VOMARLUM-260648 format. One line per 3 residues: number of its first residue (from 0); their letters; for each residue x, y, z of C-alpha. Coordinates in pm, 1 decimal. Layout:
BEGIN
NUM> A> X Y Z; ...;
//
This chain:
BEGIN
0> XXX> 9515.0 10380.2 10186.0; 9418.8 10063.7 10376.7; 9054.2 10135.5 10302.5;
3> XXX> 9106.7 10107.9 9924.9; 9031.8 9731.4 9915.5; 8710.7 9797.2 10109.7;
6> XXX> 8605.4 10060.8 9858.2; 8683.6 9830.5 9566.7; 8487.3 9550.2 9731.1;
9> XXX> 8187.4 9780.5 9780.1; 8203.8 9888.8 9415.4; 8221.0 9526.6 9305.1;
12> XXX> 7914.4 9442.6 9513.1; 7735.7 9744.1 9366.9; 7811.5 9638.0 9009.7;
15> XXX> 7715.6 9278.4 9078.9; 7386.8 9392.9 9227.5; 7304.9 9558.6 8893.5;
18> XXX> 7328.4 9231.6 8702.4; 6998.5 9069.2 8816.9; 6804.5 9373.8 8697.5;
21> XXX> 6918.2 9285.6 8344.7; 6732.3 8952.5 8358.0; 6418.3 9121.2 8229.5;
24> XXX> 6604.8 9207.0 7910.0; 6752.6 8969.5 7657.5; 7103.9 8831.2 7671.8;
27> XXX> 7249.5 9105.0 7456.1; 7154.1 9372.0 7707.0; 7318.0 9178.0 7987.1;
30> XXX> 7637.6 9140.2 7784.0; 7635.2 9512.3 7702.1; 7590.3 9596.5 8069.1;
33> XXX> 7878.8 9373.5 8176.1; 8101.1 9506.2 7899.2; 8023.3 9864.5 7998.3;
36> XXX> 8104.1 9794.1 8361.2; 8432.3 9624.1 8271.8; 8538.5 9906.7 8040.4;
39> XXX> 8450.1 10165.0 8306.0; 8652.9 9989.3 8575.3; 8952.5 9950.4 8343.5;
42> XXX> 8928.2 10319.4 8250.8; 8922.9 10429.5 8613.1; 9220.3 10205.6 8691.4;
45> XXX> 9411.2 10348.0 8393.9; 9349.5 10702.1 8514.5; 9465.5 10613.0 8865.5;
48> XXX> 9780.7 10451.1 8722.8; 9855.1 10760.2 8513.9; 9824.0 10989.7 8815.4;
51> XXX> 10049.5 10761.8 9021.4; 10316.3 10748.2 8750.9; 10317.9 11126.4 8713.1;
54> XXX> 10348.2 11172.7 9088.7; 10626.4 10914.4 9104.1; 10822.4 11081.7 8824.3;
57> XXX> 10776.3 11420.5 8989.4; 10899.7 11282.9 9323.8; 11211.8 11137.0 9161.3;
60> XXX> 11278.8 11467.2 8984.0; 11248.3 11661.9 9309.7; 11470.5 11411.3 9494.8;
63> XXX> 11743.1 11438.8 9228.5; 11725.7 11817.4 9236.5; 11764.4 11823.7 9614.0;
66> XXX> 12064.3 11584.9 9600.4; 12249.1 11787.2 9337.8; 12192.1 12122.1 9508.5;
69> X> 12308.0 11998.1 9851.4;
//
């Protein structure tokens, strides 16, 4: 997992590189692009958090089952 910050940094650079292409449009298009990027990143983070919480709860359940059966 140490490469996760590198991946996030690369994604940030990718999204930032998309912003200058919006200069040909008006300000509303740039705001819509930024809003879409922000909502997408928050959605991905929410999905990752959900998966982690389910795995954590499952691990605790398994650990409690092993303790009681031993």
